[in-house]
KEKE-3310 file (N, C-alpha, C; in steps of 0.2 Angstrom, whole numbers, plus 5000, padded with zeros to 4 digits):
npx = (5541:5548:5561:5557:5543:5541:5542:5529:5522:5518:5510:5512:5523:5531:5534:5535:5544:5560:5562:5572:5582:5583:5597:5603:5601:5596:5594:5588:5591:5585:5585:5588:5582:5588:5585:5590:5585:5593:5603:5598:5607:5619:5619:5617:5629:5637:5632:5632:5634:5621:5612:5597:5593:5582:5568:5557:5543:5550:5561:5577:5584:5595:5601:5606:5609:5610:5611:5609:5615:5609:5608:5615:5618:5623:5611:5604:5614:5619:5617:5631:5636:5648:5651:5639:5633:5633:5637:5631:5632:5625:5626:5616:5606:5593:5588:5584:5585:5583:5570:5566:5564:5576:5590:5605:5621:5632:5642:5645:5648:5655:5657:5663:5676:5676:5664:5664:5675:5669:5657:5662:5669:5660:5648:5652:5651:5653:5660:5667:5678:5675:5677:5665:5651:5637:5624:5611:5602:5591:5580:5585:5596:5613:5625:5640:5652:5667:5677:5689:5695:5708:5706:5697:5690:5691:5678:5665:5652:5642:5629:5613:5598:5580:5563:5548:5534:5519:5520:5519:5514:5521:5512:5508:5514:5517:5530:5538:5536:5542:5555:5558:5552:5560:5565:5577:5594:5606:5622:5638:5649:5666:5669:5662:5649:5631:5623:5612:5604:5592:5580:5569:5557:5545:5532:5538:5538:5536:5541:5539:5553:5566:5582:5599:5612:5628:5641:5644:5651:5648:5642:5650:5662:5659:5659:5648:5638:5628:5612:5610:5600:5587:5586:5574:5566:5565:5561:5564:5561:5564:5568:5566:5574:5577:5589:5595:5607:5619:5617:5619:5612)
npy = (5522:5510:5506:5496:5498:5510:5506:5502:5513:5520:5527:5539:5539:5542:5532:5514:5506:5499:5481:5474:5470:5483:5491:5500:5511:5527:5542:5558:5573:5588:5596:5608:5615:5626:5636:5643:5652:5649:5653:5644:5640:5641:5630:5619:5618:5612:5600:5582:5576:5571:5571:5579:5595:5598:5608:5620:5626:5633:5638:5635:5627:5628:5620:5621:5611:5608:5596:5584:5567:5552:5534:5529:5515:5499:5487:5477:5478:5485:5502:5512:5524:5532:5530:5530:5542:5559:5575:5582:5591:5596:5601:5604:5600:5598:5585:5576:5559:5549:5553:5551:5559:5566:5569:5578:5579:5592:5593:5584:5586:5580:5576:5564:5554:5540:5538:5546:5541:5528:5532:5538:5528:5517:5523:5533:5546:5564:5567:5576:5578:5587:5599:5600:5607:5605:5613:5615:5629:5638:5635:5637:5630:5630:5630:5624:5622:5618:5614:5602:5593:5589:5586:5594:5610:5623:5626:5634:5635:5644:5646:5649:5642:5640:5632:5639:5637:5627:5609:5601:5591:5592:5598:5589:5596:5608:5620:5618:5604:5599:5603:5595:5582:5569:5554:5547:5548:5554:5551:5549:5536:5530:5527:5536:5532:5534:5533:5527:5529:5523:5528:5528:5535:5542:5554:5571:5580:5596:5612:5630:5641:5651:5659:5664:5666:5667:5664:5658:5648:5638:5635:5643:5635:5625:5632:5640:5654:5661:5670:5687:5687:5683:5666:5653:5644:5629:5618:5602:5591:5578:5564:5548:5535:5523:5515:5509:5499:5507:5508:5505:5515)
npz = (5223:5212:5200:5192:5193:5186:5173:5170:5167:5153:5144:5140:5131:5116:5107:5107:5121:5119:5115:5120:5135:5148:5154:5164:5178:5183:5194:5193:5201:5208:5196:5184:5169:5158:5145:5129:5114:5099:5084:5070:5060:5065:5075:5066:5060:5070:5073:5070:5053:5043:5054:5058:5063:5076:5077:5085:5080:5070:5077:5084:5099:5113:5127:5144:5157:5173:5187:5200:5202:5207:5212:5201:5192:5185:5179:5192:5200:5216:5222:5225:5236:5234:5221:5214:5215:5210:5204:5189:5173:5158:5141:5128:5112:5101:5090:5075:5069:5056:5057:5070:5085:5096:5109:5107:5113:5117:5127:5142:5159:5173:5190:5194:5190:5186:5181:5170:5162:5159:5152:5141:5135:5133:5128:5120:5122:5124:5138:5152:5165:5180:5193:5205:5215:5224:5233:5245:5250:5260:5252:5239:5226:5226:5214:5207:5194:5187:5174:5174:5166:5155:5142:5134:5130:5143:5154:5163:5176:5186:5197:5205:5209:5210:5212:5207:5206:5205:5202:5186:5172:5156:5142:5127:5112:5116:5119:5131:5132:5120:5123:5134:5135:5129:5123:5119:5115:5103:5095:5088:5084:5086:5073:5066:5064:5066:5082:5095:5110:5120:5132:5146:5156:5168:5164:5164:5179:5180:5186:5186:5187:5194:5192:5196:5186:5187:5181:5166:5154:5147:5134:5126:5126:5118:5106:5103:5104:5116:5116:5122:5133:5145:5150:5146:5159:5168:5182:5190:5203:5205:5194:5189:5179:5167:5156:5140:5131:5120:5103:5085:5072)
capx = (5541:5554:5563:5552:5536:5541:5541:5522:5520:5520:5505:5515:5528:5530:5535:5536:5550:5564:5561:5578:5582:5586:5604:5606:5597:5599:5589:5590:5588:5585:5587:5586:5582:5589:5585:5590:5585:5600:5602:5598:5613:5625:5619:5618:5636:5640:5629:5635:5631:5615:5607:5593:5591:5575:5566:5550:5540:5555:5566:5581:5586:5601:5599:5611:5605:5613:5607:5613:5613:5609:5606:5618:5621:5620:5605:5605:5620:5616:5620:5636:5636:5654:5652:5633:5630:5638:5634:5632:5630:5624:5625:5612:5601:5588:5589:5580:5589:5578:5563:5565:5567:5581:5594:5612:5625:5639:5646:5642:5653:5653:5663:5665:5680:5675:5658:5667:5678:5664:5653:5666:5671:5654:5643:5655:5648:5658:5660:5673:5679:5675:5676:5658:5648:5629:5622:5604:5602:5585:5576:5589:5601:5619:5628:5646:5656:5673:5680:5696:5698:5713:5704:5693:5691:5689:5671:5663:5645:5640:5622:5609:5591:5574:5557:5543:5527:5517:5523:5514:5516:5521:5507:5511:5512:5519:5537:5541:5536:5547:5562:5560:5550:5564:5566:5583:5600:5610:5629:5642:5655:5673:5669:5657:5642:5626:5622:5606:5603:5585:5579:5562:5555:5538:5532:5541:5535:5540:5539:5543:5559:5570:5589:5604:5618:5634:5646:5642:5655:5647:5641:5656:5667:5656:5659:5641:5637:5621:5610:5610:5593:5586:5584:5568:5568:5560:5564:5561:5564:5566:5566:5569:5575:5581:5592:5597:5613:5620:5616:5620:5606)
capy = (5519:5506:5506:5492:5502:5515:5503:5501:5520:5521:5530:5546:5538:5543:5526:5509:5504:5493:5475:5471:5472:5489:5489:5504:5516:5534:5547:5565:5577:5596:5598:5614:5616:5633:5635:5649:5651:5650:5653:5637:5639:5640:5623:5614:5617:5609:5593:5577:5576:5565:5572:5584:5599:5598:5615:5621:5632:5636:5640:5630:5629:5625:5619:5619:5607:5606:5592:5579:5561:5546:5528:5527:5509:5494:5483:5471:5480:5490:5508:5514:5532:5535:5529:5531:5549:5564:5581:5582:5597:5595:5606:5599:5603:5593:5583:5570:5555:5544:5555:5550:5565:5565:5574:5578:5583:5595:5591:5582:5587:5576:5576:5557:5552:5534:5538:5550:5536:5523:5534:5540:5522:5513:5527:5538:5553:5569:5568:5579:5578:5594:5600:5602:5607:5607:5614:5618:5634:5642:5633:5637:5626:5633:5625:5627:5617:5621:5609:5600:5589:5592:5584:5599:5617:5625:5629:5635:5637:5645:5648:5647:5642:5636:5631:5645:5636:5620:5604:5599:5588:5596:5596:5588:5601:5614:5621:5614:5597:5599:5603:5590:5575:5566:5547:5544:5552:5552:5553:5545:5532:5531:5526:5541:5529:5536:5528:5529:5526:5524:5529:5528:5538:5544:5561:5576:5585:5602:5618:5636:5642:5657:5657:5669:5663:5672:5662:5653:5648:5631:5635:5645:5630:5621:5636:5643:5661:5662:5677:5691:5687:5678:5659:5649:5640:5624:5614:5596:5589:5571:5560:5541:5533:5517:5516:5504:5500:5510:5504:5509:5516)
capz = (5216:5210:5193:5188:5193:5180:5166:5168:5165:5146:5139:5137:5127:5108:5104:5112:5123:5116:5117:5123:5142:5150:5157:5169:5181:5186:5196:5192:5207:5208:5189:5180:5162:5156:5137:5125:5107:5096:5077:5068:5056:5070:5078:5061:5059:5076:5074:5064:5046:5043:5059:5056:5068:5077:5079:5087:5076:5066:5081:5087:5106:5116:5134:5149:5162:5179:5191:5204:5200:5212:5209:5194:5193:5180:5181:5196:5205:5221:5221:5230:5237:5232:5214:5211:5217:5208:5200:5181:5169:5151:5136:5123:5108:5099:5083:5073:5065:5053:5059:5077:5089:5102:5111:5105:5118:5115:5132:5149:5164:5179:5195:5195:5185:5184:5177:5164:5158:5157:5147:5135:5132:5132:5125:5115:5124:5126:5145:5154:5172:5183:5200:5206:5221:5224:5240:5246:5255:5260:5246:5233:5224:5224:5209:5204:5190:5184:5171:5176:5161:5150:5135:5131:5132:5149:5154:5170:5177:5193:5197:5211:5206:5214:5209:5209:5204:5206:5197:5181:5167:5150:5137:5120:5107:5119:5119:5136:5130:5115:5126:5139:5134:5124:5125:5116:5113:5097:5094:5083:5087:5084:5066:5064:5063:5070:5087:5098:5117:5122:5139:5148:5163:5168:5162:5168:5184:5179:5189:5184:5191:5194:5193:5195:5183:5188:5177:5161:5148:5144:5127:5123:5126:5112:5100:5102:5108:5118:5115:5128:5136:5151:5148:5148:5165:5172:5187:5192:5209:5204:5189:5189:5173:5165:5150:5136:5128:5114:5097:5079:5068)
cpx = (5548:5555:5558:5545:5536:5540:5533:5519:5522:5515:5507:5520:5527:5531:5536:5543:5554:5562:5566:5578:5585:5592:5606:5600:5600:5593:5592:5587:5590:5588:5584:5587:5583:5590:5586:5589:5591:5599:5603:5605:5619:5625:5620:5625:5640:5637:5632:5631:5626:5610:5604:5592:5584:5573:5558:5547:5545:5561:5570:5583:5592:5599:5605:5607:5610:5608:5612:5610:5614:5607:5609:5621:5619:5615:5607:5611:5618:5620:5625:5637:5643:5655:5645:5630:5635:5634:5636:5629:5630:5623:5622:5608:5597:5588:5584:5585:5584:5571:5562:5568:5571:5585:5601:5616:5631:5644:5642:5648:5650:5659:5666:5669:5679:5669:5660:5670:5674:5660:5656:5668:5665:5649:5645:5652:5654:5658:5667:5672:5678:5675:5669:5656:5641:5627:5615:5605:5596:5581:5579:5594:5607:5623:5634:5650:5661:5677:5687:5699:5703:5711:5699:5694:5688:5682:5669:5655:5644:5633:5619:5602:5586:5568:5552:5536:5525:5519:5517:5517:5516:5516:5510:5509:5515:5527:5540:5541:5541:5554:5563:5558:5554:5566:5572:5588:5603:5617:5632:5648:5661:5674:5664:5650:5637:5624:5616:5606:5596:5585:5571:5562:5548:5538:5535:5536:5539:5537:5543:5548:5562:5578:5594:5610:5623:5639:5643:5646:5654:5646:5647:5661:5665:5656:5652:5640:5630:5619:5610:5603:5593:5584:5577:5569:5563:5564:5560:5565:5567:5563:5570:5569:5578:5583:5594:5604:5614:5620:5617:5613:5608)
cpy = (5516:5508:5502:5495:5507:5512:5502:5508:5522:5525:5536:5545:5539:5537:5520:5508:5499:5486:5471:5473:5479:5487:5494:5508:5522:5538:5553:5569:5584:5598:5604:5614:5623:5633:5642:5647:5653:5649:5646:5635:5638:5632:5618:5613:5613:5602:5588:5577:5570:5566:5579:5588:5599:5605:5615:5627:5636:5639:5634:5632:5625:5625:5618:5617:5605:5602:5588:5572:5556:5540:5526:5520:5504:5490:5477:5473:5486:5496:5509:5521:5535:5534:5531:5538:5554:5569:5580:5589:5595:5601:5602:5604:5597:5592:5577:5566:5549:5546:5554:5556:5563:5570:5573:5582:5585:5593:5588:5582:5583:5576:5569:5554:5545:5534:5542:5545:5530:5526:5536:5533:5518:5516:5532:5545:5558:5571:5571:5579:5586:5594:5604:5602:5609:5607:5617:5623:5638:5641:5634:5632:5630:5628:5628:5621:5621:5615:5608:5596:5592:5591:5588:5606:5619:5628:5629:5637:5638:5649:5646:5647:5639:5636:5637:5643:5629:5615:5602:5595:5592:5593:5595:5593:5608:5615:5617:5606:5595:5598:5598:5583:5571:5559:5543:5550:5549:5554:5549:5542:5534:5531:5531:5538:5532:5531:5531:5525:5528:5524:5529:5531:5540:5551:5566:5579:5591:5608:5624:5637:5649:5655:5664:5665:5668:5671:5657:5653:5641:5631:5638:5640:5625:5626:5639:5649:5661:5669:5681:5692:5682:5671:5657:5644:5635:5620:5608:5593:5582:5568:5553:5539:5526:5518:5509:5505:5504:5505:5508:5509:5517)
cpz = (5214:5203:5189:5188:5187:5173:5165:5166:5158:5141:5136:5132:5119:5104:5109:5115:5119:5119:5121:5131:5143:5154:5163:5172:5183:5189:5196:5197:5206:5201:5187:5173:5161:5148:5134:5118:5104:5088:5074:5064:5060:5073:5072:5059:5064:5077:5069:5058:5046:5049:5057:5063:5069:5080:5081:5084:5073:5070:5084:5094:5108:5124:5138:5155:5168:5184:5196:5203:5206:5208:5202:5195:5187:5183:5186:5201:5209:5220:5227:5230:5233:5224:5210:5212:5215:5204:5193:5178:5162:5147:5130:5118:5106:5091:5081:5068:5063:5055:5066:5081:5095:5104:5108:5110:5115:5121:5138:5154:5170:5184:5197:5189:5182:5179:5170:5160:5155:5151:5141:5132:5129:5127:5120:5116:5126:5133:5147:5162:5174:5190:5201:5213:5220:5231:5240:5252:5255:5254:5239:5232:5222:5220:5206:5200:5187:5181:5172:5171:5156:5143:5131:5133:5139:5149:5162:5170:5184:5193:5204:5208:5211:5210:5211:5208:5206:5201:5193:5176:5160:5145:5130:5116:5109:5118:5125:5135:5125:5118:5131:5138:5128:5127:5122:5115:5107:5098:5089:5087:5084:5076:5062:5061:5068:5075:5091:5105:5119:5129:5140:5155:5162:5165:5167:5173:5184:5183:5186:5189:5190:5195:5192:5193:5183:5183:5172:5155:5145:5137:5123:5122:5120:5105:5098:5107:5110:5117:5122:5130:5141:5148:5150:5153:5167:5177:5188:5198:5208:5198:5189:5182:5172:5158:5146:5133:5121:5108:5090:5075:5061)
residu = (UNK:UNK:UNK:UNK:UNK:UNK:UNK:UNK:UNK:UNK:UNK:UNK:UNK:UNK:UNK:UNK:UNK:UNK:UNK:UNK:UNK:UNK:UNK:UNK:UNK:UNK:UNK:UNK:UNK:UNK:UNK:UNK:UNK:UNK:UNK:UNK:UNK:UNK:UNK:UNK:UNK:UNK:UNK:UNK:UNK:UNK:UNK:UNK:UNK:UNK:UNK:UNK:UNK:UNK:UNK:UNK:UNK:UNK:UNK:UNK:UNK:UNK:UNK:UNK:UNK:UNK:UNK:UNK:UNK:UNK:UNK:UNK:UNK:UNK:UNK:UNK:UNK:UNK:UNK:UNK:UNK:UNK:UNK:UNK:UNK:UNK:UNK:UNK:UNK:UNK:UNK:UNK:UNK:UNK:UNK:UNK:UNK:UNK:UNK:UNK:UNK:UNK:UNK:UNK:UNK:UNK:UNK:UNK:UNK:UNK:UNK:UNK:UNK:UNK:UNK:UNK:UNK:UNK:UNK:UNK:UNK:UNK:UNK:UNK:UNK:UNK:UNK:UNK:UNK:UNK:UNK:UNK:UNK:UNK:UNK:UNK:UNK:UNK:UNK:UNK:UNK:UNK:UNK:UNK:UNK:UNK:UNK:UNK:UNK:UNK:UNK:UNK:UNK:UNK:UNK:UNK:UNK:UNK:UNK:UNK:UNK:UNK:UNK:UNK:UNK:UNK:UNK:UNK:UNK:UNK:UNK:UNK:UNK:UNK:UNK:UNK:UNK:UNK:UNK:UNK:UNK:UNK:UNK:UNK:UNK:UNK:UNK:UNK:UNK:UNK:UNK:UNK:UNK:UNK:UNK:UNK:UNK:UNK:UNK:UNK:UNK:UNK:UNK:UNK:UNK:UNK:UNK:UNK:UNK:UNK:UNK:UNK:UNK:UNK:UNK:UNK:UNK:UNK:UNK:UNK:UNK:UNK:UNK:UNK:UNK:UNK:UNK:UNK:UNK:UNK:UNK:UNK:UNK:UNK:UNK:UNK:UNK:UNK:UNK:UNK:UNK:UNK:UNK:UNK:UNK:UNK:UNK:UNK:UNK)
# end
């Protein structure tokens, strides 16, 4: 399936794709969604004013999402392995701006300093450089990330994870749909104006997962304490996406 092919898969979208041309591609590989319920009052203090915290049945959630990126490229530009492939690790919650549901990132760590610089400049996203390794061993993904950037608090994540069930698409109205089927992200620019980046991808193919997380200070670096409980886990082998330019809302 090509990136143009996924543009024909639209029945699952909560709203139409933007009419303007998309500008970038990405493929997310061996992705783990690890989610914890977090006190809504704590998260509301951490998101920009004017953003509404999005909750599922009255509960707010924080996600830590490790994965490996390929095909990271502007539209019409071929992928280059030393630029277009790298590990990434996100810390995120869920918001609504003007009634539209989306993702809000507390941090995005990546091992590619070029990507970090571009994303910070063009998309005003809180990217940080990190030393990262991703290896596959006996069906497990061994994942390590240690933030190396001096522009933010130190943060580490060390885990091994794997899928444990058959792949399925999340059903609208369920918690796993709420946590994964998001088609834009929101942030603020240097003038504190709300901004939005739209994305498009096919429905998620999710699997149940298990994980052994031995080090995790990613949420602490954002000033958020995770509850002492096992996270809700989902795995996805691959997701192709296209994205649009940042725009003010």
